[in-house]
VOGU-3710 file (C-alpha; in Angstrom, 3 decimals, decimal comma):
1> mvqfvhciks> -10,119/12,686/-8,730  -11,207/9,384/-7,194  -8,884/8,366/-4,376  -6,542/5,799/-5,886  -6,268/3,852/-2,663  -9,752/2,570/-3,356  -8,796/1,530/-6,871  -5,949/-0,874/-6,188  -6,425/-4,460/-5,089  -3,918/-5,715/-2,520
11> ghffrilykg> -4,341/-9,443/-2,970  -0,835/-9,663/-4,422  1,008/-8,697/-1,242  3,022/-11,170/0,766  4,759/-11,049/4,124  8,213/-12,492/4,748  10,743/-12,282/7,560  14,252/-11,494/6,472  17,482/-11,308/8,403  19,841/-9,891/5,818
21> sglarssega> 20,236/-6,559/7,590  20,505/-8,077/11,038  17,411/-6,131/12,097  14,962/-8,995/11,644  12,423/-6,646/10,120  9,161/-7,805/8,650  8,875/-7,058/4,937  5,918/-7,487/2,630  7,427/-8,970/-0,540  6,825/-11,850/-2,934
31> gaklianrqf> 7,570/-15,403/-1,978  5,841/-16,134/1,320  2,544/-15,944/3,149  -0,291/-14,103/1,437  -1,715/-11,263/3,516  -4,068/-8,307/3,460  -6,858/-10,073/1,545  -9,343/-9,542/4,329  -8,457/-5,910/4,903  -8,673/-4,953/1,251
41> snipspslwv> -10,958/-7,641/-0,206  -13,536/-5,041/-1,203  -11,096/-2,992/-3,284  -11,722/-3,397/-7,015  -8,924/-4,102/-9,463  -7,378/-1,011/-11,039  -7,896/-0,006/-14,591  -4,815/-0,071/-16,803  -5,275/3,683/-17,264  -4,851/4,339/-13,533
51> vnnmasgqqp> -1,771/2,139/-13,106  -0,066/3,297/-16,303  -0,568/6,982/-15,580  0,588/6,685/-11,961  3,666/4,703/-12,970  4,596/7,091/-15,753  4,224/10,143/-13,538  1,486/11,729/-15,649  -0,260/14,492/-13,747  -3,872/13,919/-12,618
61> sskssfhpqt> -6,521/16,054/-14,275  -6,774/18,544/-11,426  -6,215/22,256/-10,969  -3,810/21,490/-8,128  -0,497/19,637/-8,502  -1,081/17,934/-5,138  -4,049/15,660/-4,582  -6,004/16,587/-1,401  -5,165/14,436/1,616  -7,385/13,386/4,512
71> yhnflvldfe> -4,838/14,083/7,287  -3,723/17,394/8,737  -0,228/16,015/9,426  1,938/13,073/8,449  4,512/12,006/11,052  7,339/10,183/9,285  9,219/7,811/11,575  12,110/5,391/11,050  13,813/3,671/13,980  17,311/2,259/14,052
81> atcdeqlinp> 17,948/-0,465/16,590  20,713/-2,560/18,104  21,665/-5,419/15,816  24,361/-7,898/14,937  24,998/-10,577/12,351  22,935/-12,813/14,625  19,613/-11,630/16,061  19,939/-9,674/19,308  17,232/-10,198/21,911  15,883/-7,817/22,890
91> qeiiefpilk> 16,559/-5,260/20,196  16,627/-1,681/21,477  15,882/1,550/19,637  19,021/3,685/19,286  17,745/6,400/16,920  14,300/7,982/17,176  13,533/10,504/14,381  10,150/12,002/13,440  9,435/14,490/10,648  6,178/16,434/10,862
101> lhgrtleies> 4,835/16,981/7,335  2,065/19,427/6,460  -0,929/17,376/5,305  -1,521/19,494/2,199  1,957/20,474/0,990  3,887/17,522/2,503  6,655/19,959/3,408  8,677/19,345/6,585  7,427/21,687/9,327  9,191/20,293/12,386
111> ifhtyvqpvv> 11,767/17,645/13,305  12,104/15,531/16,435  15,384/13,634/16,540  17,449/12,018/19,247  19,742/9,063/19,699  18,760/6,652/22,457  20,919/4,879/25,020  20,364/1,111/25,015  20,248/-0,394/28,521  20,130/-4,174/28,028
121> hpkltpfctk> 22,979/-4,322/25,497  24,624/-0,928/26,053  27,617/-1,540/23,755  26,931/-1,324/20,027  28,342/-4,050/17,816  30,690/-3,267/14,902  27,993/-4,640/12,580  25,445/-2,168/13,961  27,791/0,799/13,591  28,685/-0,161/10,028
131> ltgieqsmve> 25,022/-0,625/9,062  23,581/2,493/10,688  26,561/4,836/10,985  25,745/5,206/14,686  28,870/5,089/16,859  29,109/4,288/20,551  29,762/7,918/21,463  26,489/8,939/19,784  24,347/6,882/22,199  26,333/7,128/25,433
141> gkptlqevlq> 24,758/9,584/27,848  21,664/9,968/25,669  18,138/9,563/27,112  16,704/6,091/27,584  13,616/4,996/25,658  11,390/5,820/28,620  12,762/9,372/28,669  12,508/9,693/24,889  8,849/8,691/24,889  8,152/11,526/27,327
151> mvddwmrekg> 10,141/13,888/25,086  8,077/12,811/22,078  4,864/13,406/24,002  6,018/16,888/25,006  7,003/17,677/21,393  3,673/16,471/20,038  1,784/18,555/22,590  3,886/21,613/21,729  3,111/21,159/18,010  -0,623/20,768/18,632
161> lldpkvnsif> -0,595/17,139/17,530  -2,461/15,929/20,629  -5,463/18,144/19,905  -8,352/15,718/19,204  -9,452/17,989/16,350  -6,098/17,519/14,589  -5,969/14,405/12,414  -2,407/13,047/12,261  -0,899/9,658/11,413  2,549/8,087/11,470
171> vtcgdwdlkt> 4,208/6,887/8,273  6,855/4,159/8,256  8,728/2,191/5,595  7,166/-1,164/6,474  5,285/-2,363/9,541  8,291/-3,265/11,702  8,747/0,066/13,517  5,291/0,349/15,100  3,948/-3,187/14,796  7,003/-4,987/16,203
181> mlpgqcqylg> 9,905/-2,850/17,439  8,311/-0,221/19,678  5,630/-2,497/21,209  8,199/-5,243/21,781  10,688/-3,020/23,582  7,972/-1,308/25,595  6,621/-4,679/26,685  10,109/-5,801/27,727  10,628/-2,611/29,762  7,081/-2,533/31,168
191> lpvpdyfkkw> 6,239/0,756/29,446  2,847/1,694/27,971  2,658/2,454/24,234  0,819/5,736/23,564  -2,264/5,309/21,398  -0,953/7,659/18,703  1,724/5,051/17,895  -0,933/2,377/17,282  -1,994/3,337/13,753  0,188/4,057/10,765
201> inlkkaysfa> 0,673/4,107/7,014  3,075/1,530/5,583  4,771/3,407/2,730  5,586/0,142/0,934  1,893/-0,665/0,670  1,043/2,903/-0,322  3,643/2,784/-3,096  2,318/-0,538/-4,360  -1,252/0,786/-4,432  -0,102/3,833/-6,378
211> mgnypknglp> 2,409/2,285/-8,751  1,083/-1,235/-9,228  4,255/-3,041/-8,089  5,645/-3,879/-4,670  8,967/-2,272/-3,539  10,885/-5,469/-2,861  13,920/-3,806/-1,281  12,169/-0,815/0,243  13,519/2,709/-0,092  16,043/2,121/-2,928
221> fmikglnlqh> 13,338/0,497/-5,061  10,861/3,336/-4,493  13,453/6,073/-5,022  14,524/4,513/-8,321  10,939/3,855/-9,398  10,033/7,526/-8,911  13,269/8,893/-10,419  14,271/10,600/-7,169  17,700/11,242/-5,690  18,670/9,328/-2,558
231> igklhsgidd> 19,460/11,540/0,440  22,223/10,669/2,893  22,960/7,161/4,167  20,633/4,169/3,969  19,795/2,940/7,511  20,417/6,354/9,020  17,048/6,962/10,655  16,891/10,690/9,981  18,079/10,280/6,372  15,582/7,485/5,776
241> cknianimke> 12,825/9,776/7,067  13,819/12,470/4,577  13,722/9,955/1,728  10,311/8,717/2,884  9,062/12,320/2,865  10,306/12,832/-0,701  8,618/9,627/-1,855  5,352/10,709/-0,249  5,534/14,115/-1,904  6,092/12,565/-5,319
251> larrgftfkq> 3,237/10,080/-4,905  0,942/12,913/-3,817  2,047/14,958/-6,819  1,019/12,044/-9,028  -2,448/12,033/-7,496  -2,244/9,491/-4,663  -4,253/9,816/-1,428  -2,634/8,230/1,631  -4,729/6,005/3,888  -4,044/4,063/7,083
261> tgsnl> -2,767/0,524/6,458  -1,745/-0,731/9,913  -3,045/-0,755/13,480  -2,262/-2,197/16,910  -5,548/-0,954/18,408
//
């Protein structure tokens, strides 16, 4: 099957900044500045057959139920950060989960998960706890971001993810995690950002390429659009990662090939 990522034109994607969640995340939805035309200007428009069959869930004409992928591993990541009804500056990561997915089966093979102690604003706000479910006791005494980054590096080395022959990529629900949050906090703390965090797949864009419509409110939209069951609590980092993994598996089952969409290199 032809890789669908090369069949969908992305000239309909927009980028807006919203503050509704208090996280000040960047979201690519309708109603603001047009983006991605340069990056995907050579992608032809899809045929109605491709879009209709992907949206309806019809299986691709293949002997396998999963379309071959180009990566050995997908590393699903979803940060939670300090927040309040008004923007906190700087925001600090307080939950750092990663799911390692097998590149062919998209099954979870390993989990890295820790809560992170904020140092600039060490006390969580009631708004943050209500939104994320993360209580003060869950971050107190936990490693700082600097320590967590070393833990992640050790975990990735243990899992063989730092082998140059192993092709892995992070997957996030939007660009905020690796385009804004991690680089911003590392810059504030004077920490280097490892190169493996500098390229990623934005699941929202992947979904829109596959299904022909943009997930305006993120995970709930994609879960409903694919007739999946939501797992756990929205804005719990580890639960969000599990939902991202399920969405990826369903898109792959429908014949989609995941490709890199973002980079800080």
